[in-house]
C-alpha positions in Angstrom: -18.3 -10.0 -2.5 -15.5 -9.0 -4.8 -16.9 -10.2 -8.1 -17.1 -6.5 -9.1 -13.3 -6.4 -9.5 -13.2 -8.8 -12.4 -11.7 -7.0 -15.5 -10.8 -3.8 -13.6 -7.5 -2.1 -14.4 -5.4 -1.7 -11.3 -2.0 -0.1 -10.6 0.0 -1.2 -7.5 3.1 0.7 -6.7 6.0 -0.8 -4.7 4.8 -4.2 -5.9 8.0 -6.1 -6.6 7.9 -7.7 -3.1 6.3 -7.7 0.3 2.9 -6.2 0.9 2.7 -4.6 -2.5 3.2 -7.9 -4.3 0.6 -9.5 -2.0 -1.9 -6.7 -2.8 -1.2 -7.3 -6.5 -1.7 -11.1 -6.1 -5.1 -10.5 -4.5 -6.3 -8.4 -7.4 -5.0 -10.9 -9.9 -6.9 -13.6 -8.2 -10.0 -11.4 -8.4 -9.7 -11.3 -12.2 -8.3 -7.8 -12.5 -5.7 -6.6 -15.0 -2.7 -5.4 -12.9 0.2 -3.1 -13.6 2.9 -3.5 -10.9 5.6 -0.8 -10.4 8.8 -0.5 -8.5 12.3 0.8 -9.0 14.3 -2.4 -9.2 13.7 -3.7 -12.7 15.2 -7.1 -12.1 13.1 -7.9 -9.0 10.1 -6.4 -10.7 10.3 -8.7 -13.7 10.5 -11.7 -11.5 7.5 -10.6 -9.5 5.5 -10.0 -12.7 6.3 -13.5 -14.0 5.3 -15.0 -10.7 2.0 -13.1 -10.6 1.2 -13.9 -14.2 1.4 -17.7 -13.7 -2.1 -18.9 -13.7 -3.6 -15.4 -13.8 -6.9 -14.9 -15.6 -6.2 -11.1 -16.1 -3.2 -9.5 -17.5 -0.1 -8.7 -15.5 2.2 -5.9 -16.7 5.1 -4.1 -15.1 7.0 -0.8 -15.3 10.1 0.3 -13.6 9.2 3.7 -12.2 10.4 6.1 -9.4 7.3 7.6 -7.8 9.3 10.0 -5.8 9.5 12.2 -8.9 6.5 13.6 -10.8 7.7 12.3 -14.1 7.8 8.8 -12.7 4.2 9.0 -11.6 3.1 10.4 -15.0 4.9 7.5 -16.7 3.1 5.1 -14.5 -0.3 6.4 -15.4 0.6 6.7 -19.1 1.8 3.0 -19.2 -1.4 1.8 -17.6 -3.5 3.6 -20.1 -1.4 2.3 -23.0 -1.5 -1.3 -21.8 -5.1 -1.4 -20.4 -6.9 1.6 -21.9 -8.2 2.7 -18.5 -7.4 3.0 -14.8 -10.0 1.9 -12.3 -7.9 1.4 -9.1 -4.7 2.9 -7.8 -3.0 1.2 -4.9 -0.5 3.7 -3.7 1.7 1.3 -1.7 5.3 2.3 -2.5 7.2 3.0 0.7 10.7 2.8 2.2 11.6 2.5 5.9 15.3 3.0 6.5 16.4 2.9 10.1 18.0 6.2 11.4 17.9 7.7 14.9 16.7 11.3 15.0 20.1 12.5 16.3 21.8 11.2 13.2 19.2 12.0 10.6 20.2 14.2 7.7 18.1 16.3 5.3 18.7 13.7 2.6 17.3 10.9 4.8 14.1 12.9 5.4 13.8 13.8 1.7 14.2 10.2 0.6 11.5 8.9 2.9 9.0 11.8 2.2 9.8 11.6 -1.5 8.7 8.0 -1.9 6.1 7.6 0.9 4.3 11.0 0.7 5.1 12.6 -2.6 4.9 9.2 -4.3 1.3 8.9 -2.9 0.2 12.4 -3.8 1.6 12.6 -7.3 0.6 9.1 -8.3 -2.9 10.0 -7.4 -2.6 13.3 -9.3 -1.2 11.5 -12.4 -4.2 9.1 -12.4 -6.9 11.6 -11.8 -8.4 11.9 -15.2 -8.4 8.2 -15.9 -9.9 7.4 -12.5 -12.6 10.0 -13.2 -13.3 8.5 -16.6 -13.7 5.1 -14.9 -16.8 6.3 -13.2 -15.9 4.1 -10.2 -12.4 5.2 -9.4 -10.7 3.9 -6.3 -7.6 5.0 -4.5 -6.2 2.7 -1.8 -3.3 4.0 0.2 -1.0 1.7 2.3 -0.3 3.7 5.4 0.8 2.1 8.7 0.0 1.9 12.4 3.5 3.4 12.9 3.2 7.2 12.9 -0.6 7.6 13.0 -1.0 5.4 16.2 2.3 4.1 17.4 5.9 5.0 17.3 9.2 3.1 16.9 12.8 4.3 17.5 14.6 5.0 14.3 11.5 5.5 12.2 10.5 9.1 13.1 10.8 10.1 9.4 8.8 7.0 8.3 6.2 7.6 11.0 5.8 11.3 9.9 5.3 10.2 6.3 2.6 7.6 7.2 0.7 10.1 9.4 1.0 12.7 6.5 -0.6 10.2 4.1 -3.7 10.2 6.3 -3.9 14.0 6.3 -3.7 13.9 2.5 -6.4 11.3 2.1 -9.0 13.2 4.1 -8.8 16.3 1.9 -8.3 14.3 -1.3 -11.4 12.3 -0.5 -13.4 15.6 -0.3 -11.9 17.0 -3.5 -12.3 13.8 -5.5 -15.8 12.8 -4.3 -17.6 14.8 -7.1 -15.5 12.8 -9.6 -16.8 9.6 -8.2 -13.5 8.6 -6.8 -13.1 7.2 -3.3 -9.8 7.5 -1.3 -9.2 5.2 1.7 -6.2 3.7 3.5 -5.2 0.4 5.0 -3.0 0.6 8.1 -0.9 -2.6 8.5 0.6 -3.8 11.8 3.4 -6.4 11.8 3.2 -8.3 8.6 5.3 -11.4 7.6 7.3 -10.3 4.6 10.8 -10.7 3.2 11.8 -7.8 5.3 11.9 -10.0 8.4 14.2 -12.6 6.8 17.3 -13.0 8.9 15.8 -11.3 12.0 15.9 -14.6 13.9 13.3 -16.8 15.6 13.5 -14.9 19.0 12.7 -11.6 17.3 9.7 -13.0 15.5 8.4 -14.7 18.7 8.7 -11.4 20.5 6.7 -9.6 17.8 4.0 -12.3 18.0 3.8 -12.1 21.8 2.8 -8.4 21.5 -0.2 -9.2 19.3 -3.4 -10.5 20.9 -3.9 -13.0 18.0 -0.3 -14.2 18.7 0.6 -14.2 15.0 2.0 -11.9 12.4 -0.3 -10.8 9.6 0.0 -12.1 6.0 0.2 -10.0 2.9 -3.2 -11.4 2.0 -4.6 -9.8 5.1 -3.6 -6.5 3.7 -4.6 -7.4 0.1 -8.1 -8.4 1.1 -8.6 -5.1 2.8 -7.5 -3.3 -0.3 -9.9 -5.4 -2.4 -12.7 -4.3 -0.2 -12.0 -0.6 -0.6 -11.6 -1.1 -4.3 -14.9 -2.9 -4.7 -18.3 -1.6 -5.8 -19.6 -2.7 -2.4 -17.4 -0.1 -0.8 -18.6 2.7 -3.1 -20.1 4.8 -0.2 -16.9 4.6 1.9 -14.3 7.4 1.5 -11.8 9.2 3.6 -11.5 6.3 6.0 -8.8 4.1 7.4 -8.8 0.4 8.3 -6.3 -0.9 10.9 -5.2 -4.5 10.0 -3.0 -5.6 12.9 -4.5 -8.6 14.8 -5.3 -6.2 17.7 -1.7 -5.1 18.1 -2.6 -1.5 19.1 -5.1 -2.6 21.7 -3.2 -3.7 24.8 -2.5 -0.9 27.3 0.7 -2.7 28.3 2.4 -6.1 27.9 0.6 -7.1 31.1 -2.7 -6.9 29.3 -1.7 -10.0 27.3 -0.5 -12.1 30.2 -2.4 -15.4 30.4 -4.1 -15.1 27.0 
């Protein structure tokens, strides 16, 4: 199904670890040329080396801060310099610091909205001309079930940013449709990443118990959804969201999962 991605030029932000690196790996496996971006240059270099091992396409990297417009412009310029084009932008960069609302500062909110929302909006803006020239431009946003569907204590600023991404994509999808660009979002549930390291076995088991499939998702589960939205086969889909959560948002209460 995803043969159409062979040779495409792809940007993945926030790709030095976790879901972003998983998305990048899926595109690499599909034969795409991939530029990964993140702020931590050391971790980024290690991720690029790991992804390049055995890759058929090219893997490049850039240390960039997408919370500022200049960082987004540098991202697009680097992709054009290295690949000569941009076919797919995966706006994945996101932060999720824990902070109760009662203790939240203006700086806390600015940091989260800067990376999660501004980073999405201005990375799309920076890539617009190149995505238009592609003739089959794709934007895939990593949102979340937290904010648009569910809530979690300590993440009110994160949830607000993830809901805002979906408000952005609906208007962006309308504006960019005449350019031949689609804009869609993947909404992950609980995914097994490095962020869960050190949380303990009991914590993980509790998370799994709240999911009808009784397992955490993998980064490939999210990467495969991104591949679909980026494919030619999804060319008539825009302004849409796809929840990838093993059914996590379905139970009315914990009692709904008893005995299954």
